[in-house]
N, CA, C, O and the ligand as a Tripos MOL2 file, in Angstrom:
@<TRIPOS>MOLECULE
protein
  281   279    71     0     0
PROTEIN
NO_CHARGES

@<TRIPOS>ATOM
      1 N          -8.2990   -4.9090   16.7140 N.3       1 MET1
      2 CA         -9.5630   -5.6120   16.2900 C.3       1 MET1
      3 C          -9.2800   -7.1710   16.3490 C.2       1 MET1
      4 O          -8.2610   -7.6590   15.8600 O.2       1 MET1
      5 N         -10.2500   -7.9070   16.9780 N.am      2 GLN2
      6 CA        -10.0980   -9.3110   17.0800 C.3       2 GLN2
      7 C         -10.8990  -10.0980   16.0870 C.2       2 GLN2
      8 O         -12.0090   -9.6850   15.7510 O.2       2 GLN2
      9 N         -10.4140  -11.1820   15.6100 N.am      3 PHE3
     10 CA        -10.9380  -11.9140   14.6710 C.3       3 PHE3
     11 C         -11.1550  -13.2850   15.2340 C.2       3 PHE3
     12 O         -10.2040  -13.8710   15.7510 O.2       3 PHE3
     13 N         -12.4160  -13.8730   15.1670 N.am      4 LYS4
     14 CA        -12.7710  -15.0740   15.8320 C.3       4 LYS4
     15 C         -12.5620  -16.3150   14.7760 C.2       4 LYS4
     16 O         -12.3420  -17.4670   15.1500 O.2       4 LYS4
     17 N         -12.6450  -15.9820   13.6430 N.am      5 SER5
     18 CA        -12.4810  -16.9470   12.5320 C.3       5 SER5
     19 C         -11.8980  -16.5210   11.2330 C.2       5 SER5
     20 O         -11.9740  -15.3260   10.9500 O.2       5 SER5
     21 N         -11.2710  -17.4250   10.3270 N.am      6 LEU6
     22 CA        -10.8650  -17.0460    9.1390 C.3       6 LEU6
     23 C         -11.8180  -16.4540    8.2220 C.2       6 LEU6
     24 O         -11.5090  -15.4670    7.5550 O.2       6 LEU6
     25 N         -12.9510  -16.9960    8.1480 N.am      7 PRO7
     26 CA        -13.8450  -16.3470    7.2010 C.3       7 PRO7
     27 C         -14.3470  -14.8540    7.4700 C.2       7 PRO7
     28 O         -14.7240  -14.0660    6.6020 O.2       7 PRO7
     29 N         -14.2710  -14.6050    8.9420 N.am      8 GLN8
     30 CA        -14.4750  -13.1800    9.3050 C.3       8 GLN8
     31 C         -13.4100  -12.3430    8.9270 C.2       8 GLN8
     32 O         -13.6390  -11.1790    8.5970 O.2       8 GLN8
     33 N         -12.0760  -12.8840    8.9390 N.am      9 LEU9
     34 CA        -10.9080  -12.1620    8.5380 C.3       9 LEU9
     35 C         -10.9390  -11.7390    7.0970 C.2       9 LEU9
     36 O         -10.6650  -10.6100    6.6920 O.2       9 LEU9
     37 N         -11.3360  -12.8620    6.3000 N.am     10 LEU10
     38 CA        -11.4080  -12.6030    4.7040 C.3      10 LEU10
     39 C         -12.5300  -11.7610    4.5380 C.2      10 LEU10
     40 O         -12.3630  -10.9230    3.6520 O.2      10 LEU10
     41 N         -13.6350  -11.7220    5.1200 N.am     11 ASP11
     42 CA        -14.6220  -10.7250    4.9220 C.3      11 ASP11
     43 C         -14.1550   -9.4180    5.2540 C.2      11 ASP11
     44 O         -14.5560   -8.5100    4.5260 O.2      11 ASP11
     45 N         -13.4130   -9.1360    6.1730 N.am     12 TYR12
     46 CA        -12.7980   -7.7930    6.5290 C.3      12 TYR12
     47 C         -11.8680   -7.3100    5.2420 C.2      12 TYR12
     48 O         -11.9780   -6.1550    4.8300 O.2      12 TYR12
     49 N         -11.0810   -8.1110    4.7140 N.am     13 PHE13
     50 CA        -10.1910   -7.8130    3.7790 C.3      13 PHE13
     51 C         -10.7710   -7.8530    2.2950 C.2      13 PHE13
     52 O         -10.1000   -7.5570    1.3070 O.2      13 PHE13
     53 N         -12.0740   -8.2480    2.2680 N.am     14 LYS14
     54 CA        -12.6870   -8.2620    0.9350 C.3      14 LYS14
     55 C         -12.9360   -6.8990    0.5050 C.2      14 LYS14
     56 O         -12.9730   -6.6500   -0.7000 O.2      14 LYS14
     57 N         -13.1320   -5.8780    1.4830 N.am     15 GLU15
     58 CA        -13.2020   -4.6150    1.0880 C.3      15 GLU15
     59 C         -11.8230   -4.0380    0.5770 C.2      15 GLU15
     60 O         -10.9600   -3.7770    1.4150 O.2      15 GLU15
     61 N         -11.6130   -3.8540   -0.6030 N.am     16 GLU16
     62 CA        -10.4240   -3.3780   -1.3310 C.3      16 GLU16
     63 C          -9.7640   -2.1980   -0.5000 C.2      16 GLU16
     64 O          -8.5870   -2.2070   -0.1390 O.2      16 GLU16
     65 N         -10.6170   -1.2410   -0.2570 N.am     17 SER17
     66 CA         -9.9430   -0.0070    0.3140 C.3      17 SER17
     67 C          -9.6000   -0.2970    1.7530 C.2      17 SER17
     68 O          -8.6110    0.2650    2.2240 O.2      17 SER17
     69 N         -10.2620   -1.0560    2.4490 N.am     18 THR18
     70 CA         -9.8030   -1.5520    3.6740 C.3      18 THR18
     71 C          -8.4170   -2.1020    3.7620 C.2      18 THR18
     72 O          -7.5820   -1.7180    4.5810 O.2      18 THR18
     73 N          -8.2150   -3.1070    2.7870 N.am     19 GLY19
     74 CA         -6.9080   -3.8650    2.7140 C.3      19 GLY19
     75 C          -5.8200   -2.9480    2.4390 C.2      19 GLY19
     76 O          -4.8110   -2.9730    3.1430 O.2      19 GLY19
     77 N          -5.9580   -2.0380    1.3500 N.am     20 ILE20
     78 CA         -5.0430   -1.0550    0.9700 C.3      20 ILE20
     79 C          -4.5300   -0.2780    2.3300 C.2      20 ILE20
     80 O          -3.3700   -0.2080    2.7340 O.2      20 ILE20
     81 N          -5.5540    0.2090    2.8450 N.am     21 ALA21
     82 CA         -5.1780    1.0970    4.1000 C.3      21 ALA21
     83 C          -4.5460    0.2050    5.1400 C.2      21 ALA21
     84 O          -3.8320    0.7660    5.9720 O.2      21 ALA21
     85 N          -4.6920   -1.0030    5.2100 N.am     22 TYR22
     86 CA         -4.1310   -1.9150    6.2200 C.3      22 TYR22
     87 C          -2.7320   -1.8550    5.9080 C.2      22 TYR22
     88 O          -1.9160   -1.4340    6.7280 O.2      22 TYR22
     89 N          -2.3480   -2.3430    4.5150 N.am     23 TYR23
     90 CA         -0.9740   -2.4540    4.0880 C.3      23 TYR23
     91 C          -0.1760   -1.1000    4.1870 C.2      23 TYR23
     92 O           0.9870   -1.0630    4.5870 O.2      23 TYR23
     93 N          -0.8600   -0.0370    3.8080 N.am     24 GLU24
     94 CA         -0.2040    1.2360    3.9930 C.3      24 GLU24
     95 C           0.1980    1.4710    5.4180 C.2      24 GLU24
     96 O           1.2770    1.9710    5.7360 O.2      24 GLU24
     97 N          -0.6610    1.1110    6.1950 N.am     25 ASN25
     98 CA         -0.4320    1.3230    7.6860 C.3      25 ASN25
     99 C           0.7520    0.4650    8.2330 C.2      25 ASN25
    100 O           1.6270    1.0120    8.9040 O.2      25 ASN25
    101 N           0.7890   -0.8120    7.9690 N.am     26 ILE26
    102 CA          1.7880   -1.5460    8.3810 C.3      26 ILE26
    103 C           3.2710   -1.4620    7.7930 C.2      26 ILE26
    104 O           4.3080   -1.7270    8.4020 O.2      26 ILE26
    105 N           3.1440   -1.0560    6.5390 N.am     27 ARG27
    106 CA          4.3800   -0.8420    5.8170 C.3      27 ARG27
    107 C           5.0620    0.3610    6.0330 C.2      27 ARG27
    108 O           6.2660    0.3820    6.2920 O.2      27 ARG27
    109 N           4.2750    1.5000    5.9310 N.am     28 TRP28
    110 CA          4.9140    2.8100    5.9600 C.3      28 TRP28
    111 C           4.3140    3.7150    7.0730 C.2      28 TRP28
    112 O           4.8100    4.8220    7.2800 O.2      28 TRP28
    113 N           3.4470    3.3430    7.6610 N.am     29 GLY29
    114 CA          2.7090    4.4410    8.5240 C.3      29 GLY29
    115 C           1.8910    5.1130    7.5360 C.2      29 GLY29
    116 O           1.1310    4.5440    6.7530 O.2      29 GLY29
    117 N           2.0950    6.3680    7.6220 N.am     30 SER30
    118 CA          1.2030    7.2920    6.7270 C.3      30 SER30
    119 C           1.8590    7.7610    5.4840 C.2      30 SER30
    120 O           1.2120    8.3530    4.6200 O.2      30 SER30
    121 N           3.2510    7.4910    5.3560 N.am     31 ILE31
    122 CA          4.0610    8.0480    4.2750 C.3      31 ILE31
    123 C           4.7990    6.8300    3.4760 C.2      31 ILE31
    124 O           5.8080    6.2320    3.8510 O.2      31 ILE31
    125 N           4.0800    6.6180    2.3350 N.am     32 PRO32
    126 CA          4.5840    5.4980    1.5390 C.3      32 PRO32
    127 C           5.9730    5.8110    0.5970 C.2      32 PRO32
    128 O           6.1000    6.9350    0.1120 O.2      32 PRO32
    129 N           6.8390    4.9360    0.4000 N.am     33 ALA33
    130 CA          7.9750    5.2230   -0.3980 C.3      33 ALA33
    131 C           7.7140    4.5470   -1.7320 C.2      33 ALA33
    132 O           6.9820    3.5630   -1.8310 O.2      33 ALA33
    133 N           8.3910    5.1570   -2.8340 N.am     34 CYS34
    134 CA          8.3420    4.5170   -4.1330 C.3      34 CYS34
    135 C           9.1930    3.2280   -4.0830 C.2      34 CYS34
    136 O          10.3350    3.2540   -3.6240 O.2      34 CYS34
    137 N           8.5950    2.0490   -4.5810 N.am     35 PRO35
    138 CA          9.4000    0.9730   -4.6090 C.3      35 PRO35
    139 C          10.3500    0.8550   -5.7330 C.2      35 PRO35
    140 O          11.2050   -0.0290   -5.7700 O.2      35 PRO35
    141 N          10.1920    1.7820   -6.6790 N.am     36 HIS36
    142 CA         11.1660    1.8440   -7.7820 C.3      36 HIS36
    143 C          12.4590    2.6540   -7.4980 C.2      36 HIS36
    144 O          13.5660    2.2230   -7.8220 O.2      36 HIS36
    145 N          12.2750    3.8370   -6.8820 N.am     37 CYS37
    146 CA         13.4470    4.7070   -6.6850 C.3      37 CYS37
    147 C          13.6830    4.9440   -5.3070 C.2      37 CYS37
    148 O          14.8030    5.3170   -4.9580 O.2      37 CYS37
    149 N          12.8410    4.7900   -4.5350 N.am     38 GLY38
    150 CA         12.7940    5.0420   -2.9990 C.3      38 GLY38
    151 C          12.3910    6.4540   -2.6410 C.2      38 GLY38
    152 O          12.5850    6.9150   -1.5170 O.2      38 GLY38
    153 N          11.8280    7.1270   -3.6230 N.am     39 SER39
    154 CA         11.4800    8.4380   -3.3270 C.3      39 SER39
    155 C          10.3050    8.4520   -2.2000 C.2      39 SER39
    156 O           9.3500    7.6930   -2.3670 O.2      39 SER39
    157 N          10.3460    9.1880   -1.2040 N.am     40 VAL40
    158 CA          9.4250    9.2810   -0.3260 C.3      40 VAL40
    159 C           8.2840   10.4360   -0.4450 C.2      40 VAL40
    160 O           7.5860   10.7190    0.5280 O.2      40 VAL40
    161 N           8.1670   10.9630   -1.4700 N.am     41 ASN41
    162 CA          7.3540   12.0180   -1.6960 C.3      41 ASN41
    163 C           6.3490   11.6750   -2.9470 C.2      41 ASN41
    164 O           6.2480   12.4700   -3.8810 O.2      41 ASN41
    165 N           5.7280   10.6380   -2.9180 N.am     42 PRO42
    166 CA          4.6890   10.2790   -3.9220 C.3      42 PRO42
    167 C           3.4410   11.1150   -3.7550 C.2      42 PRO42
    168 O           3.2690   11.7650   -2.7240 O.2      42 PRO42
    169 N           2.5760   11.1130   -4.7320 N.am     43 TYR43
    170 CA          1.2100   11.7940   -4.5050 C.3      43 TYR43
    171 C           0.2060   10.6670   -4.8860 C.2      43 TYR43
    172 O           0.3760    9.8610   -5.8010 O.2      43 TYR43
    173 N          -0.8750   10.7290   -4.0420 N.am     44 LYS44
    174 CA         -1.9770    9.7710   -4.1220 C.3      44 LYS44
    175 C          -2.8330    9.9300   -5.4630 C.2      44 LYS44
    176 O          -3.1670   11.0560   -5.8340 O.2      44 LYS44
    177 N          -3.1430    8.9160   -6.1020 N.am     45 THR45
    178 CA         -4.0080    9.0310   -7.1600 C.3      45 THR45
    179 C          -5.3330    8.0630   -6.7960 C.2      45 THR45
    180 O          -5.3830    7.3750   -5.7770 O.2      45 THR45
    181 N          -6.3060    8.1240   -7.7190 N.am     46 ASN46
    182 CA         -7.5880    7.3200   -7.2710 C.3      46 ASN46
    183 C          -7.2060    5.9290   -7.4420 C.2      46 ASN46
    184 O          -7.9870    5.1050   -6.9660 O.2      46 ASN46
    185 N          -6.1320    5.4880   -8.0410 N.am     47 ARG47
    186 CA         -5.9140    3.9450   -8.1220 C.3      47 ARG47
    187 C          -4.7640    3.5360   -7.4320 C.2      47 ARG47
    188 O          -4.4410    2.3480   -7.4600 O.2      47 ARG47
    189 N          -3.9960    4.5060   -6.7140 N.am     48 GLY48
    190 CA         -2.9430    4.1710   -5.8740 C.3      48 GLY48
    191 C          -1.9190    5.4280   -5.6140 C.2      48 GLY48
    192 O          -2.3030    6.4660   -5.0750 O.2      48 GLY48
    193 N          -0.7750    5.2480   -5.9920 N.am     49 TRP49
    194 CA          0.3190    6.2110   -5.8910 C.3      49 TRP49
    195 C           1.0460    6.5180   -7.1650 C.2      49 TRP49
    196 O           1.0280    5.7060   -8.0900 O.2      49 TRP49
    197 N           1.6710    7.6360   -7.2490 N.am     50 LYS50
    198 CA          2.6610    8.0520   -8.3380 C.3      50 LYS50
    199 C           3.5720    8.6290   -7.8450 C.2      50 LYS50
    200 O           3.4140    9.5030   -6.9930 O.2      50 LYS50
    201 N           4.8160    8.2120   -8.3310 N.am     51 CYS51
    202 CA          6.0510    8.7750   -7.8270 C.3      51 CYS51
    203 C           6.1870   10.1750   -8.2420 C.2      51 CYS51
    204 O           5.9100   10.4550   -9.4080 O.2      51 CYS51
    205 N           6.5900   11.1150   -7.4120 N.am     52 SER52
    206 CA          6.9950   12.5190   -7.8310 C.3      52 SER52
    207 C           8.2720   12.8450   -8.3960 C.2      52 SER52
    208 O           8.4940   13.9620   -8.8650 O.2      52 SER52
    209 N           9.1530   11.8910   -8.3730 N.am     53 ASP53
    210 CA         10.4640   11.9850   -8.9180 C.3      53 ASP53
    211 C          10.5330   12.1130  -10.4310 C.2      53 ASP53
    212 O          10.0760   11.2160  -11.1390 O.2      53 ASP53
    213 N          11.0990   13.2160  -10.9510 N.am     54 LYS54
    214 CA         10.7770   13.4330  -12.3940 C.3      54 LYS54
    215 C          11.6020   12.4210  -13.2950 C.2      54 LYS54
    216 O          11.3600   12.3380  -14.4990 O.2      54 LYS54
    217 N          12.5040   11.7130  -12.7300 N.am     55 ASP55
    218 CA         13.2450   10.7230  -13.5370 C.3      55 ASP55
    219 C          12.3910    9.2170  -13.3750 C.2      55 ASP55
    220 O          12.5740    8.2560  -14.1210 O.2      55 ASP55
    221 N          11.6430    9.2440  -12.4880 N.am     56 CYS56
    222 CA         10.9220    7.9130  -12.2170 C.3      56 CYS56
    223 C           9.4840    7.9320  -12.6830 C.2      56 CYS56
    224 O           9.0470    7.2550  -13.6140 O.2      56 CYS56
    225 N           8.7490    8.8350  -11.8900 N.am     57 HIS57
    226 CA          7.2810    9.0550  -12.4190 C.3      57 HIS57
    227 C           6.4920    7.8070  -12.4800 C.2      57 HIS57
    228 O           5.4220    7.8410  -13.0880 O.2      57 HIS57
    229 N           6.8990    6.6820  -11.9110 N.am     58 LYS58
    230 CA          6.0060    5.4310  -11.9850 C.3      58 LYS58
    231 C           4.8360    5.4490  -11.0370 C.2      58 LYS58
    232 O           4.8110    6.1010   -9.9930 O.2      58 LYS58
    233 N           3.8970    4.6970  -11.4760 N.am     59 LYS59
    234 CA          2.6550    4.3750  -10.5910 C.3      59 LYS59
    235 C           3.0870    3.2180   -9.8240 C.2      59 LYS59
    236 O           3.8780    2.4060  -10.3030 O.2      59 LYS59
    237 N           2.5940    3.1060   -8.6340 N.am     60 PHE60
    238 CA          2.7140    1.8620   -7.9170 C.3      60 PHE60
    239 C           1.4610    1.8680   -6.7310 C.2      60 PHE60
    240 O           0.8210    2.8500   -6.3590 O.2      60 PHE60
    241 N           1.3550    0.7370   -6.3600 N.am     61 THR61
    242 CA          0.5020    0.4660   -5.2900 C.3      61 THR61
    243 C           1.2760   -0.1130   -4.1070 C.2      61 THR61
    244 O           2.4470   -0.4780   -4.2130 O.2      61 THR61
    245 N           0.5630   -0.1840   -2.9630 N.am     62 VAL62
    246 CA          1.2210   -0.6910   -1.8070 C.3      62 VAL62
    247 C           1.5110   -2.1400   -1.8520 C.2      62 VAL62
    248 O           2.1550   -2.6630   -0.9420 O.2      62 VAL62
    249 N           1.0670   -2.8230   -2.8700 N.am     63 ARG63
    250 CA          1.3320   -4.2660   -2.9640 C.3      63 ARG63
    251 C           2.6530   -4.5920   -3.7140 C.2      63 ARG63
    252 O           3.1610   -5.7120   -3.6570 O.2      63 ARG63
    253 N           3.1860   -3.5560   -4.4210 N.am     64 VAL64
    254 CA          4.4780   -3.7560   -5.1830 C.3      64 VAL64
    255 C           5.5480   -4.1750   -4.3020 C.2      64 VAL64
    256 O           6.0520   -3.3370   -3.5540 O.2      64 VAL64
    257 N           5.9490   -5.3650   -4.3040 N.am     65 GLY65
    258 CA          6.9550   -5.9580   -3.3730 C.3      65 GLY65
    259 C           6.7580   -5.7470   -2.0030 C.2      65 GLY65
    260 O           7.7320   -5.6290   -1.2600 O.2      65 GLY65
    261 N           5.5810   -5.6840   -1.5730 N.am     66 SER66
    262 CA          5.3750   -5.4090   -0.1690 C.3      66 SER66
    263 C           5.7280   -6.4620    0.6520 C.2      66 SER66
    264 O           6.2520   -6.2350    1.7420 O.2      66 SER66
    265 N           5.4760   -7.7460    0.2130 N.am     67 ILE67
    266 CA          5.5400   -8.8480    1.1000 C.3      67 ILE67
    267 C           6.9990   -9.4260    1.0100 C.2      67 ILE67
    268 O           7.6780   -9.6840    2.0040 O.2      67 ILE67
    269 N           7.3980   -9.6000   -0.2640 N.am     68 ARG68
    270 CA          8.7860  -10.3850   -0.5320 C.3      68 ARG68
    271 C           9.9340   -9.5970   -0.0380 C.2      68 ARG68
    272 O          10.9930  -10.1530    0.2510 O.2      68 ARG68
    273 N           9.7540   -8.2600    0.0730 N.am     69 LYS69
    274 CA         10.9950   -7.5450    0.5360 C.3      69 LYS69
    275 C          11.0990   -7.5720    2.1100 C.2      69 LYS69
    276 O          12.1480   -7.2340    2.6590 O.2      69 LYS69
    277 N          10.0780   -7.9480    2.7740 N.am     70 LEU70
    278 CA         10.1260   -8.0280    4.2830 C.3      70 LEU70
    279 C          10.7290   -9.2020    4.9430 C.2      70 LEU70
    280 O          10.7680   -9.2670    6.1720 O.2      70 LEU70
    281 ZN          9.9290    6.5130   -8.0210 Zn       71 ZN71
@<TRIPOS>BOND
     1     1     2 1
     2     2     3 1
     3     3     4 2
     4     3     5 am
     5     5     6 1
     6     6     7 1
     7     7     8 2
     8     7     9 am
     9     9    10 1
    10    10    11 1
    11    11    12 2
    12    11    13 am
    13    13    14 1
    14    14    15 1
    15    15    16 2
    16    15    17 am
    17    17    18 1
    18    18    19 1
    19    19    20 2
    20    19    21 am
    21    21    22 1
    22    22    23 1
    23    23    24 2
    24    23    25 am
    25    25    26 1
    26    26    27 1
    27    27    28 2
    28    27    29 am
    29    29    30 1
    30    30    31 1
    31    31    32 2
    32    31    33 am
    33    33    34 1
    34    34    35 1
    35    35    36 2
    36    35    37 am
    37    37    38 1
    38    38    39 1
    39    39    40 2
    40    39    41 am
    41    41    42 1
    42    42    43 1
    43    43    44 2
    44    43    45 am
    45    45    46 1
    46    46    47 1
    47    47    48 2
    48    47    49 am
    49    49    50 1
    50    50    51 1
    51    51    52 2
    52    51    53 am
    53    53    54 1
    54    54    55 1
    55    55    56 2
    56    55    57 am
    57    57    58 1
    58    58    59 1
    59    59    60 2
    60    59    61 am
    61    61    62 1
    62    62    63 1
    63    63    64 2
    64    63    65 am
    65    65    66 1
    66    66    67 1
    67    67    68 2
    68    67    69 am
    69    69    70 1
    70    70    71 1
    71    71    72 2
    72    71    73 am
    73    73    74 1
    74    74    75 1
    75    75    76 2
    76    75    77 am
    77    77    78 1
    78    78    79 1
    79    79    80 2
    80    79    81 am
    81    81    82 1
    82    82    83 1
    83    83    84 2
    84    83    85 am
    85    85    86 1
    86    86    87 1
    87    87    88 2
    88    87    89 am
    89    89    90 1
    90    90    91 1
    91    91    92 2
    92    91    93 am
    93    93    94 1
    94    94    95 1
    95    95    96 2
    96    95    97 am
    97    97    98 1
    98    98    99 1
    99    99   100 2
   100    99   101 am
   101   101   102 1
   102   102   103 1
   103   103   104 2
   104   103   105 am
   105   105   106 1
   106   106   107 1
   107   107   108 2
   108   107   109 am
   109   109   110 1
   110   110   111 1
   111   111   112 2
   112   111   113 am
   113   113   114 1
   114   114   115 1
   115   115   116 2
   116   115   117 am
   117   117   118 1
   118   118   119 1
   119   119   120 2
   120   119   121 am
   121   121   122 1
   122   122   123 1
   123   123   124 2
   124   123   125 am
   125   125   126 1
   126   126   127 1
   127   127   128 2
   128   127   129 am
   129   129   130 1
   130   130   131 1
   131   131   132 2
   132   131   133 am
   133   133   134 1
   134   134   135 1
   135   135   136 2
   136   135   137 am
   137   137   138 1
   138   138   139 1
   139   139   140 2
   140   139   141 am
   141   141   142 1
   142   142   143 1
   143   143   144 2
   144   143   145 am
   145   145   146 1
   146   146   147 1
   147   147   148 2
   148   147   149 am
   149   149   150 1
   150   150   151 1
   151   151   152 2
   152   151   153 am
   153   153   154 1
   154   154   155 1
   155   155   156 2
   156   155   157 am
   157   157   158 1
   158   158   159 1
   159   159   160 2
   160   159   161 am
   161   161   162 1
   162   162   163 1
   163   163   164 2
   164   163   165 am
   165   165   166 1
   166   166   167 1
   167   167   168 2
   168   167   169 am
   169   169   170 1
   170   170   171 1
   171   171   172 2
   172   171   173 am
   173   173   174 1
   174   174   175 1
   175   175   176 2
   176   175   177 am
   177   177   178 1
   178   178   179 1
   179   179   180 2
   180   179   181 am
   181   181   182 1
   182   182   183 1
   183   183   184 2
   184   183   185 am
   185   185   186 1
   186   186   187 1
   187   187   188 2
   188   187   189 am
   189   189   190 1
   190   190   191 1
   191   191   192 2
   192   191   193 am
   193   193   194 1
   194   194   195 1
   195   195   196 2
   196   195   197 am
   197   197   198 1
   198   198   199 1
   199   199   200 2
   200   199   201 am
   201   201   202 1
   202   202   203 1
   203   203   204 2
   204   203   205 am
   205   205   206 1
   206   206   207 1
   207   207   208 2
   208   207   209 am
   209   209   210 1
   210   210   211 1
   211   211   212 2
   212   211   213 am
   213   213   214 1
   214   214   215 1
   215   215   216 2
   216   215   217 am
   217   217   218 1
   218   218   219 1
   219   219   220 2
   220   219   221 am
   221   221   222 1
   222   222   223 1
   223   223   224 2
   224   223   225 am
   225   225   226 1
   226   226   227 1
   227   227   228 2
   228   227   229 am
   229   229   230 1
   230   230   231 1
   231   231   232 2
   232   231   233 am
   233   233   234 1
   234   234   235 1
   235   235   236 2
   236   235   237 am
   237   237   238 1
   238   238   239 1
   239   239   240 2
   240   239   241 am
   241   241   242 1
   242   242   243 1
   243   243   244 2
   244   243   245 am
   245   245   246 1
   246   246   247 1
   247   247   248 2
   248   247   249 am
   249   249   250 1
   250   250   251 1
   251   251   252 2
   252   251   253 am
   253   253   254 1
   254   254   255 1
   255   255   256 2
   256   255   257 am
   257   257   258 1
   258   258   259 1
   259   259   260 2
   260   259   261 am
   261   261   262 1
   262   262   263 1
   263   263   264 2
   264   263   265 am
   265   265   266 1
   266   266   267 1
   267   267   268 2
   268   267   269 am
   269   269   270 1
   270   270   271 1
   271   271   272 2
   272   271   273 am
   273   273   274 1
   274   274   275 1
   275   275   276 2
   276   275   277 am
   277   277   278 1
   278   278   279 1
   279   279   280 2
@<TRIPOS>SUBSTRUCTURE
     1 MET1         2 RESIDUE 1 A MET
     2 GLN2         6 RESIDUE 1 A GLN
     3 PHE3        10 RESIDUE 1 A PHE
     4 LYS4        14 RESIDUE 1 A LYS
     5 SER5        18 RESIDUE 1 A SER
     6 LEU6        22 RESIDUE 1 A LEU
     7 PRO7        26 RESIDUE 1 A PRO
     8 GLN8        30 RESIDUE 1 A GLN
     9 LEU9        34 RESIDUE 1 A LEU
    10 LEU10       38 RESIDUE 1 A LEU
    11 ASP11       42 RESIDUE 1 A ASP
    12 TYR12       46 RESIDUE 1 A TYR
    13 PHE13       50 RESIDUE 1 A PHE
    14 LYS14       54 RESIDUE 1 A LYS
    15 GLU15       58 RESIDUE 1 A GLU
    16 GLU16       62 RESIDUE 1 A GLU
    17 SER17       66 RESIDUE 1 A SER
    18 THR18       70 RESIDUE 1 A THR
    19 GLY19       74 RESIDUE 1 A GLY
    20 ILE20       78 RESIDUE 1 A ILE
    21 ALA21       82 RESIDUE 1 A ALA
    22 TYR22       86 RESIDUE 1 A TYR
    23 TYR23       90 RESIDUE 1 A TYR
    24 GLU24       94 RESIDUE 1 A GLU
    25 ASN25       98 RESIDUE 1 A ASN
    26 ILE26      102 RESIDUE 1 A ILE
    27 ARG27      106 RESIDUE 1 A ARG
    28 TRP28      110 RESIDUE 1 A TRP
    29 GLY29      114 RESIDUE 1 A GLY
    30 SER30      118 RESIDUE 1 A SER
    31 ILE31      122 RESIDUE 1 A ILE
    32 PRO32      126 RESIDUE 1 A PRO
    33 ALA33      130 RESIDUE 1 A ALA
    34 CYS34      134 RESIDUE 1 A CYS
    35 PRO35      138 RESIDUE 1 A PRO
    36 HIS36      142 RESIDUE 1 A HIS
    37 CYS37      146 RESIDUE 1 A CYS
    38 GLY38      150 RESIDUE 1 A GLY
    39 SER39      154 RESIDUE 1 A SER
    40 VAL40      158 RESIDUE 1 A VAL
    41 ASN41      162 RESIDUE 1 A ASN
    42 PRO42      166 RESIDUE 1 A PRO
    43 TYR43      170 RESIDUE 1 A TYR
    44 LYS44      174 RESIDUE 1 A LYS
    45 THR45      178 RESIDUE 1 A THR
    46 ASN46      182 RESIDUE 1 A ASN
    47 ARG47      186 RESIDUE 1 A ARG
    48 GLY48      190 RESIDUE 1 A GLY
    49 TRP49      194 RESIDUE 1 A TRP
    50 LYS50      198 RESIDUE 1 A LYS
    51 CYS51      202 RESIDUE 1 A CYS
    52 SER52      206 RESIDUE 1 A SER
    53 ASP53      210 RESIDUE 1 A ASP
    54 LYS54      214 RESIDUE 1 A LYS
    55 ASP55      218 RESIDUE 1 A ASP
    56 CYS56      222 RESIDUE 1 A CYS
    57 HIS57      226 RESIDUE 1 A HIS
    58 LYS58      230 RESIDUE 1 A LYS
    59 LYS59      234 RESIDUE 1 A LYS
    60 PHE60      238 RESIDUE 1 A PHE
    61 THR61      242 RESIDUE 1 A THR
    62 VAL62      246 RESIDUE 1 A VAL
    63 ARG63      250 RESIDUE 1 A ARG
    64 VAL64      254 RESIDUE 1 A VAL
    65 GLY65      258 RESIDUE 1 A GLY
    66 SER66      262 RESIDUE 1 A SER
    67 ILE67      266 RESIDUE 1 A ILE
    68 ARG68      270 RESIDUE 1 A ARG
    69 LYS69      274 RESIDUE 1 A LYS
    70 LEU70      278 RESIDUE 1 A LEU
    71 ZN71       281 GROUP 0 **** ****
């Protein structure tokens, strides 16, 4: 997709679900990893993701540490 202007880009990311899907895509492809323990088997909730590791079990979104770690 091509953007001709910054406002157009911001308009695109204004839609929350679109932005999340975008970050999921560039960071993990289709399989996210837990930023707390590294488990790669989280399950999706309506607000984001939840780690399936029984010792961790933390909720996270794709934004947790996503930019700074790169
Ligand atoms: Zn975890």
